[in-house]
Legacy VTK file of the C-alpha trace (Angstrom):
# vtk DataFile Version 3.0
C-alpha trace
ASCII
DATASET POLYDATA
POINTS 76 float
-130.860 -160.611 -97.000
-127.531 -159.549 -95.613
-127.750 -156.255 -93.642
-124.997 -154.726 -95.964
-126.820 -155.582 -98.995
-130.102 -154.211 -97.303
-128.417 -150.997 -96.214
-126.777 -150.621 -99.610
-130.395 -151.142 -101.279
-131.817 -148.173 -98.987
-128.750 -146.055 -99.792
-129.356 -146.501 -103.651
-133.191 -146.010 -103.283
-133.179 -142.650 -101.135
-129.589 -141.288 -101.587
-130.677 -138.628 -104.568
-133.527 -137.688 -102.613
-131.930 -137.164 -99.363
-128.952 -135.196 -100.962
-131.410 -132.771 -102.341
-132.426 -131.664 -98.795
-130.737 -128.326 -98.040
-128.079 -128.992 -95.490
-127.343 -132.863 -96.309
-123.746 -133.306 -97.352
-123.497 -136.908 -97.867
-125.086 -140.336 -97.478
-123.004 -143.505 -96.702
-122.782 -146.739 -94.864
-121.099 -147.574 -91.892
-121.319 -149.314 -88.385
-123.610 -148.477 -85.611
-123.963 -150.913 -82.350
-122.195 -153.690 -84.496
-124.749 -153.485 -87.195
-124.764 -152.011 -90.480
-126.415 -148.370 -90.653
-126.959 -145.581 -93.312
-125.200 -142.303 -92.203
-126.462 -139.010 -93.340
-123.953 -136.246 -92.756
-125.350 -132.701 -92.620
-123.801 -129.173 -92.460
-127.027 -127.363 -91.249
-130.765 -127.664 -91.182
-130.775 -130.684 -88.810
-134.396 -130.206 -87.780
-135.835 -130.300 -91.173
-133.680 -133.163 -92.309
-134.770 -135.170 -89.310
-138.500 -134.379 -90.264
-138.144 -135.769 -93.806
-135.393 -138.700 -93.160
-136.746 -141.356 -90.971
-134.198 -142.820 -88.103
-135.003 -146.374 -89.276
-135.986 -148.077 -92.706
-136.853 -151.650 -92.974
-134.618 -152.410 -89.508
-131.766 -150.478 -90.866
-130.774 -147.570 -88.491
-130.288 -144.106 -89.910
-127.576 -142.121 -88.038
-127.311 -138.375 -88.514
-123.819 -136.896 -88.089
-122.951 -133.259 -88.185
-120.064 -132.677 -90.831
-119.762 -128.845 -90.698
-119.413 -126.861 -94.037
-117.694 -128.839 -96.641
-115.668 -126.852 -99.245
-113.257 -127.458 -101.824
-109.740 -126.944 -101.523
-107.121 -125.725 -104.098
-104.093 -127.751 -103.984
-101.768 -125.447 -106.070
LINES 1 77
76 0 1 2 3 4 5 6 7 8 9 10 11 12 13 14 15 16 17 18 19 20 21 22 23 24 25 26 27 28 29 30 31 32 33 34 35 36 37 38 39 40 41 42 43 44 45 46 47 48 49 50 51 52 53 54 55 56 57 58 59 60 61 62 63 64 65 66 67 68 69 70 71 72 73 74 75
């Protein structure tokens, strides 16, 4: 299976569970060392997040990226 499809399958399987962990702001797909990876962005709680999300699933790397606090902006 192509690594992009494998990453997409992993993202679909775990995204909702991971987004319910306090501090996780987004789950996406990107590149790491020329390979497709899952990118988990967080604003806080990084120790708990790393305890609950592995750094690799089925040879697909999970990258943790600090995003800071995300808020909606009013464009009036």
